[in-house]
C-alpha positions in Angstrom: 3.8 -12.5 1.6 4.4 -14.9 4.8 4.4 -12.2 7.3 1.2 -10.3 6.3 -0.9 -13.6 5.0 0.0 -15.6 8.1 2.3 -14.3 10.5 0.0 -11.2 11.6 -3.2 -12.3 11.3 -2.1 -15.1 13.8 -0.6 -12.4 16.3 -4.0 -10.0 15.0 -6.3 -12.9 15.7 -4.2 -14.6 18.9 -3.6 -12.4 20.8 -7.5 -11.2 21.8 -8.2 -15.2 21.1 -5.9 -16.5 24.6 -6.7 -13.1 26.6 -10.4 -14.6 26.4 -10.4 -18.1 27.3 -10.0 -17.3 31.0 -13.9 -15.7 31.0 -14.4 -17.6 27.8 -14.7 -14.7 25.8 -14.4 -10.9 25.8 -16.3 -7.7 25.5 -15.6 -5.5 22.9 -17.2 -1.7 22.1 -17.7 0.2 19.1 -21.7 1.7 19.4 -22.8 -0.8 21.8 -20.9 -3.9 23.6 -20.6 -6.8 21.6 -19.7 -10.2 22.8 -17.5 -12.4 20.8 -16.6 -16.1 22.9 -13.2 -18.1 22.7 -14.9 -20.4 19.8 -15.7 -18.0 17.6 -12.1 -16.4 18.0 -10.9 -20.1 17.4 -12.1 -20.0 14.5 -11.2 -16.3 13.1 -8.1 -17.3 13.9 -8.2 -20.5 12.0 -10.2 -19.6 9.1 -7.8 -16.7 8.4 -4.9 -19.0 8.8 -6.0 -21.2 6.5 -7.7 -19.0 3.8 -3.6 -17.4 4.1 -2.3 -20.5 3.6 -3.8 -20.8 0.3 -3.1 -17.6 -0.9 0.4 -17.8 -0.3 0.0 -21.6 -2.2 -1.1 -19.6 -4.9 1.2 -17.3 -5.0 4.3 -19.4 -4.8 2.6 -22.3 -6.6 2.1 -20.1 -9.8 5.7 -18.6 -9.3 4.6 -15.1 -9.9 7.1 -12.8 -10.2 7.7 -8.8 -11.0 8.6 -7.9 -14.6 9.2 -4.2 -15.6 9.6 -2.5 -18.8 12.8 -0.4 -18.3 12.2 2.2 -20.5 10.8 5.4 -19.0 8.1 7.2 -21.0 6.4 10.7 -19.8 2.9 10.1 -21.2 2.9 6.8 -19.1 3.5 8.7 -16.3 1.5 11.8 -16.7 -1.2 8.4 -17.4 -0.7 6.7 -14.6 -1.2 10.2 -12.1 -4.4 11.3 -14.4 -5.9 7.7 -13.6 -4.6 7.4 -9.7 -6.4 11.5 -9.3 -9.5 10.0 -10.8 -9.9 6.7 -9.1 -10.2 9.3 -5.6 -12.1 12.0 -7.5 -14.7 10.5 -9.1 -17.5 9.2 -6.8 -18.9 6.0 -9.4 -19.1 2.9 -8.2 -18.7 1.5 -11.1 -15.5 4.1 -12.4 -13.7 3.6 -9.1 -13.7 0.0 -9.1 -11.6 0.0 -12.7 -9.8 2.6 -12.0 -7.7 1.9 -9.1 -6.9 -2.0 -10.8 -6.0 -0.1 -13.8 -3.1 1.9 -11.8 -1.6 -0.8 -10.4 -0.9 -2.2 -14.1 -0.3 1.3 -15.3 2.2 2.1 -12.2 3.8 -2.1 -12.7 4.3 -1.9 -16.7 7.4 0.3 -16.3 9.8 2.3 -14.6 8.9 5.8 -13.5 10.2 9.3 -13.5 10.9 10.2 -9.7 9.3 13.4 -10.0 6.0 11.1 -11.0 6.8 9.6 -7.6 6.5 13.1 -6.3 3.7 14.3 -7.0 1.8 10.9 -6.2 2.8 11.6 -2.7 2.0 14.9 -2.5 -2.2 14.0 -4.1 -1.9 11.1 -1.2 -1.0 13.8 1.4 -3.8 15.7 -0.2 -6.3 13.2 -0.5 -5.3 12.2 3.5 -6.2 15.6 4.4 -9.3 16.1 2.7 -10.3 13.1 4.8 -9.9 10.5 1.3 -8.2 8.5 4.2 -4.8 6.7 4.5 -5.3 4.0 1.7 -3.8 6.3 -1.1 -0.8 7.1 0.7 0.2 3.5 2.3 -0.4 1.9 -1.7 1.8 4.0 -2.9 5.1 3.8 -0.2 4.0 0.3 -0.9 4.8 0.0 -4.7 7.6 3.0 -4.4 9.3 0.7 -1.5 8.8 -2.7 -2.6 12.3 -3.2 -4.5 14.4 -2.7 -0.5 11.6 -4.3 0.9 11.9 -6.9 -1.5 15.0 -7.4 -0.2 14.6 -7.0 3.6 14.7 -10.0 6.3 11.5 -11.3 8.2 12.4 -10.0 11.3 13.1 -6.4 9.7 10.0 -6.3 8.1 7.9 -7.4 10.9 9.7 -4.2 12.5 8.9 -2.4 10.1 5.3 -3.3 10.4 5.2 -2.8 13.7 6.3 0.9 13.4 3.6 1.5 10.0 0.6 0.2 12.4 2.1 2.5 15.2 2.3 5.7 12.5 -1.2 4.9 11.0 -3.2 5.3 14.6 -1.0 7.5 16.0 0.4 9.8 12.9 -2.1 9.6 10.2 -5.2 8.5 11.7 -5.1 12.2 13.7 -4.5 13.6 10.5 -7.3 12.0 8.5 -9.4 13.4 10.7 -7.7 17.6 11.3 -6.1 16.9 14.6 -2.4 17.3 15.5 -0.7 14.0 15.7 0.1 13.2 19.2 -2.9 15.8 20.3 -5.1 13.6 21.2 -4.7 10.3 23.4 -1.1 8.7 23.1 -1.7 5.4 25.3 -2.1 2.0 24.2 -5.8 1.6 25.3 -6.5 4.4 22.3 -4.8 2.0 19.9 -6.9 -1.1 20.7 -10.0 1.5 20.4 -9.5 0.8 16.6 -9.2 -2.8 16.4 -12.6 -3.9 18.4 -14.3 -2.6 15.1 -12.7 -5.1 12.7 -12.6 -8.0 15.3 -16.6 -7.5 16.2 -17.0 -7.2 12.2 -15.5 -10.9 12.0 -17.5 -11.9 14.9 -20.5 -10.6 13.0 -19.5 -11.8 9.2 -18.7 -15.4 10.8 -21.9 -15.8 11.7 -23.9 -13.9 9.0 -26.7 -16.4 7.2 -26.9 -15.1 4.2 -27.5 -17.6 1.1 -24.6 -19.7 -0.7 -25.3 -17.2 -3.7 -23.9 -14.1 -1.4 -20.5 -15.7 -1.5 -20.4 -15.8 -5.0 -21.8 -12.5 -5.2 -19.4 -10.7 -2.9 -16.2 -12.3 -5.2 -17.5 -11.7 -8.7 -18.5 -8.1 -10.6 -21.6 -7.1 -10.8 -23.0 -10.5 -9.7 -24.6 -8.7 -6.4 -27.1 -5.6 -8.5 -27.6 -8.7 -11.5 -28.8 -11.0 -8.3 -30.8 -8.1 -6.3 -28.5 -8.4 -3.5 -27.6 -6.5 0.0 -24.1 -6.0 0.3 -23.0 -8.0 3.5 -21.2 -5.1 4.9 -24.9 -3.6 5.2 -26.5 -6.6 6.7 -24.3 -7.1 9.8 -24.1 -3.4 10.2 -27.5 -3.4 10.8 -27.7 -6.2 13.0 -24.2 -5.2 15.7 -24.9 -1.3 15.2 -27.9 0.6 16.6 -30.1 2.2 15.2 -28.7 5.7 15.4 -24.9 5.0 14.3 -26.8 3.0 11.1 -29.0 5.9 10.1 -25.9 8.2 10.5 -23.8 5.6 8.5 -21.5 4.5 10.6 -20.8 1.1 9.1 -18.4 -2.3 9.7 -15.7 -3.1 7.6 -15.6 -6.8 5.7 -14.1 -9.4 6.8 -13.3 -13.3 4.7 -14.6 -14.9 8.4 -18.1 -15.1 6.5 -16.3 -17.9 3.8 -15.2 -19.9 6.7 -17.4 -22.9 6.2 -17.3 -26.0 4.1 -19.2 -24.2 1.6 -17.6 -20.6 1.9 -13.7 -22.6 1.3 -15.1 -24.5 -1.9 -16.6 -21.2 -3.3 -12.3 -19.5 -2.1 -10.5 -22.6 -3.5 -12.9 -22.7 -6.7 -11.4 -19.1 -7.3 -8.0 -19.6 -7.0 -7.7 -22.8 -9.4 -9.8 -20.1 -12.0 -7.3 -17.5 -11.7 -4.5 -20.2 -11.5 -6.0 -21.6 -15.1 -6.2 -18.2 -16.1 -1.9 -17.1 -15.2 -1.0 -20.3 -16.8 -3.4 -19.7 -20.1 -1.9 -16.1 -20.6 1.9 -16.9 -19.6 2.2 -13.0 -19.4 4.5 -10.9 -18.1 2.5 -7.5 -17.0 -0.3 -10.2 -16.2 1.9 -12.1 -13.5 3.3 -9.0 -12.1 -0.3 -7.0 -11.3 -1.3 -10.3 -9.7 1.7 -10.6 -7.7 1.9 -6.9 -6.4 -2.3 -7.0 -5.9 -1.5 -9.5 -3.3 1.9 -7.2 -1.9 -0.1 -3.9 -1.8 -3.4 -5.4 0.0 -1.0 -7.7 2.4 -2.2 -5.1 5.5 -5.9 -5.0 5.0 -6.1 -9.4 4.9 -6.6 -9.7 8.3 -10.0 -6.6 8.1 -11.0 -6.9 4.5 -12.7 -10.1 2.6 -11.3 -11.9 0.2 -14.6 -11.5 -1.7 -13.3 -8.4 -2.8 -9.8 -9.5 -3.9 -11.7 -11.7 -6.2 -13.2 -8.9 -7.8 -10.2 -6.4 -7.9 -8.6 -9.8 -9.9 -11.5 -9.8 -12.1 -11.1 -6.5 -13.0 -7.4 -7.2 -13.6 -7.7 -9.3 -15.6 -10.6 -7.3 -17.8 -8.1 -4.5 -18.1 -4.6 -7.0 -19.1 -7.3 -8.1 -22.1 -8.1 -4.9 -23.3 -4.1 -3.9 -23.0 -3.2 -7.1 -24.9 -5.8 -6.2 -27.6 -4.8 -3.3 -28.6 -1.0 -4.0 -27.9 -1.9 -6.5 -30.9 -3.7 -4.2 -33.0 -0.7 -1.8 -32.8 1.9 -4.1 -33.5 -0.4 -5.7 -36.7 -1.0 -2.2 -38.0 2.8 -1.6 -37.9 3.2 -5.1 -39.2 1.2 -3.9 -42.1 2.5 -0.4 -42.9 6.3 -2.0 -42.4 4.9 -5.0 -45.8 3.8 -2.0 -47.3 6.5 -0.1 -47.2 8.8 -2.5 -49.1 5.8 -3.7 -51.7 6.5 0.0 -52.4 10.0 0.3 -52.5 10.3 -2.7 -54.0 7.8 -2.0 -57.5 9.8 1.2 -57.2 
């Protein structure tokens, strides 16, 4: 948590901020030139630091912890694989929004057989080669390696992060597009080419002039479509990209910089307070585990993904948890009724 939500954002946004001081700004390129001044870099840097501190405080203050059922179950593992594959095969937005949080719930609910992890890795490599991206592999690696990562020192985690980023850029990125690793550029300039769209997207998000409703719409499931609001990604991409690039489907990623204002941070505090109340209300091992694991597995994406997307997924996690809770309570109630009926039967005998 400290590495991904505080140290990494400071380094990631601190380096270009330092490089921009000499000339008051820096020109970056992604389907055209984009100038970012030093003041904007400083706000993006400070905003991510404050937001990261709020998230870390939320996790530690709520005392979120991991609690897993040790007994393995073959059917649960089968269902886990089915949900994981479906989350990438099914292209219906509302179903995809539910399936991946459901996958995290199923993954963290109980221990798995080793063969299940190998099956998941097989699908991950298949998805990556099939142009689905590196996301499935990175998420599965983080979940699988969590026991050993949780015991690692901060220095070792930082070193592993550098190695992981290097592998993503020079090995996984070429594989994603069907190239042999290291067959393209291997110099440092090639590395920074992959970062420039993130900085440009952050700057465009920072200067986003949308309504205050848009901040809530990016954070609550279905509110965007219900309020008939256009996605922030679509708006900033249409502003920053050339018409040819935009029409061809190129988009900037989302970024939390759109929340870096007084009202934006107030909205973030409101949502974090709401989720704190939810965790204290239910006091559930499963909900606490899923909340913590979500922040862990999405830690590497904090520098390039809006906090609003986190809140959308957390709302979905709460919904899935409530469904699980209702099903389990009905199951337990049914067993109790059967047990009582059985006792009454023997008493009559």
